[in-house]
Structure formats: C-alpha cells, structure tokens
C-alpha positions in Angstrom: 0.0 0.0 0.0 1.3 3.4 -1.0 1.4 6.1 1.8 2.5 9.7 1.5 3.7 11.5 4.6 5.1 15.0 5.3 7.7 15.7 8.0 8.9 18.9 9.5 11.6 17.5 11.7 14.5 15.1 11.4 12.9 12.0 12.9 12.4 10.8 9.3 15.8 11.9 8.0 17.3 8.4 7.7 14.5 7.5 5.3 14.9 10.7 3.3 18.6 10.1 2.9 18.1 6.4 2.0 16.3 7.5 -1.1 18.4 10.6 -1.9 21.7 8.8 -1.5 20.6 6.0 -3.7 19.6 8.3 -6.5 21.9 11.3 -6.2 25.1 9.7 -4.9 25.2 6.1 -6.0 23.3 6.5 -9.2 24.2 10.0 -10.4 27.6 10.3 -8.8 27.2 13.4 -6.7 29.7 13.6 -3.8 27.2 14.6 -1.2 23.5 15.4 -0.9 23.1 16.8 2.6 23.0 20.5 3.2 21.9 23.1 5.9 18.5 23.5 4.2 17.4 20.0 5.4 17.2 21.5 8.9 14.4 23.9 8.1 12.4 22.4 5.2 9.4 20.2 4.9 10.0 16.7 3.4 7.5 14.5 1.6 8.1 10.8 1.6 6.3 8.1 -0.4 6.3 4.6 1.1 5.4 1.2 -0.3 4.6 -1.2 2.5 6.6 1.1 4.9 9.7 1.2 2.6 10.5 4.8 1.4 10.9 5.0 -2.4 10.4 8.7 -3.3 11.0 12.1 -1.7 11.2 15.8 -2.2 11.4 18.9 -0.1 10.0 22.4 0.1 11.4 25.5 1.8 11.3 29.3 1.8 14.5 31.1 0.5 14.7 34.8 -0.2 10.9 35.0 -0.2 10.5 32.3 -2.7 8.9 28.9 -2.1 11.5 26.4 -3.4 11.0 22.7 -4.3 14.1 20.5 -4.3 15.7 17.1 -4.0 12.9 15.4 -5.9 13.8 11.8 -6.6 12.3 8.3 -7.1 14.1 5.0 -6.7 14.7 3.3 -10.0 12.2 0.5 -9.6 9.4 3.0 -9.1 10.1 5.3 -12.0 7.7 5.6 -14.9 4.7 5.2 -12.7 3.8 8.9 -12.1 5.4 9.3 -8.7 7.6 12.2 -9.8 4.5 14.1 -10.8 2.8 13.2 -7.6 5.7 14.5 -5.5 5.6 17.8 -7.4 1.8 18.1 -7.0 2.0 17.3 -3.3 4.7 19.9 -2.7 2.8 22.5 -4.8 -0.3 21.8 -2.6 1.9 22.3 0.5 3.2 25.6 -1.0 -0.4 26.8 -1.4 -1.1 26.0 2.2 2.0 28.1 3.1 0.5 31.0 1.1 2.7 30.8 -1.9 1.6 32.0 -5.3 4.4 30.2 -7.2 7.1 27.6 -6.8 10.7 27.7 -7.9 13.2 24.9 -8.4 16.6 24.2 -9.8 16.2 21.4 -12.4 18.8 19.2 -13.7 18.9 20.2 -17.4 18.2 16.5 -18.4 14.9 16.8 -16.4 13.8 20.2 -17.8 11.2 18.6 -20.1 9.6 16.8 -17.2 9.1 20.1 -15.3 7.9 21.9 -18.5 5.1 19.3 -18.8 4.0 20.3 -15.3 3.8 24.0 -16.2 7.3 25.2 -15.2 9.2 27.7 -17.3 12.9 28.2 -17.2 14.7 31.5 -16.4 18.2 32.6 -16.0 21.4 30.9 -17.1 22.5 27.3 -16.8 24.6 26.7 -13.7 26.4 23.7 -12.3 25.9 21.8 -9.1 29.1 19.8 -9.0 29.5 18.6 -12.6 25.8 18.6 -13.4 24.1 21.4 -15.4 21.0 22.9 -13.8 18.4 25.6 -14.8 16.1 27.7 -12.6 12.5 27.1 -13.2 9.2 28.7 -11.9 5.6 27.7 -11.8 2.7 30.0 -11.0 0.2 28.1 -8.7 
C-alpha cells in the first residue's frame, strides 16, 4: 500500500537520505546530498509497505517557495510518482500561502518540469558537474 507523509523534523531523516543517497550519490555520482536546508524544510516521503521510495522537499528562500531534491528510486520510475511528488509539494506551497514555486532542475529533467507547467529562467549553472536551470511555476 502506498502512503504519503510530510515531515517537518529530522525524525524521518534516515529514510529521506536512504532515497536521496541511492539516486543522487550512488546512481548519479554526486559527492554529497546533505545541506543546511534540510534542517528547516518540509520533506515529503512516499512509502510502499513502509519502505521509502520517493522524496522531495520544500522551503522558503529569499521570499521564494522552493521545491528541491525530488527523486524516485529506479524500480518505481515511470509510474507517475515524480508528478505526484511535485503536485503534493505544490499543494503544500499553497497551504503556506505561496503563489508560485521555484526549483533548480537538472537540465536533463527540464522537459519533465515543463510538462508540469514550469518555465525556465536565468542561465544554466552547475551543481558539482551537473548542469541545472532555474524554473518557476505560478500556482
């Protein structure tokens, strides 16, 4: 059974990092995935029979509501969970009073976000070796 849970503290952090480390470090080759933002954001976790398999986070930065660290374990891809993560975080953003959401997309995932109504802005930038682009969606 699929469950979706939001967390505002670090009691769940081991589960969040289980998913993020598998995707961002082991699969994509980033050297680290933890940062100071994890201490003050809201995480969403998707579970299948109590096993975490997808996650994302939302936080406020410079007055913008930012979505980040969206990832799904390989066995669960292609089933719409990435879209569900974004929609869950957008709903949370609305609850927080946001009128738009921002994110830094890996360039290879830009088309995924465009299909969800996001538009790019600014220049391409690099997070470690990986090109990213800023994107925004009006809620």
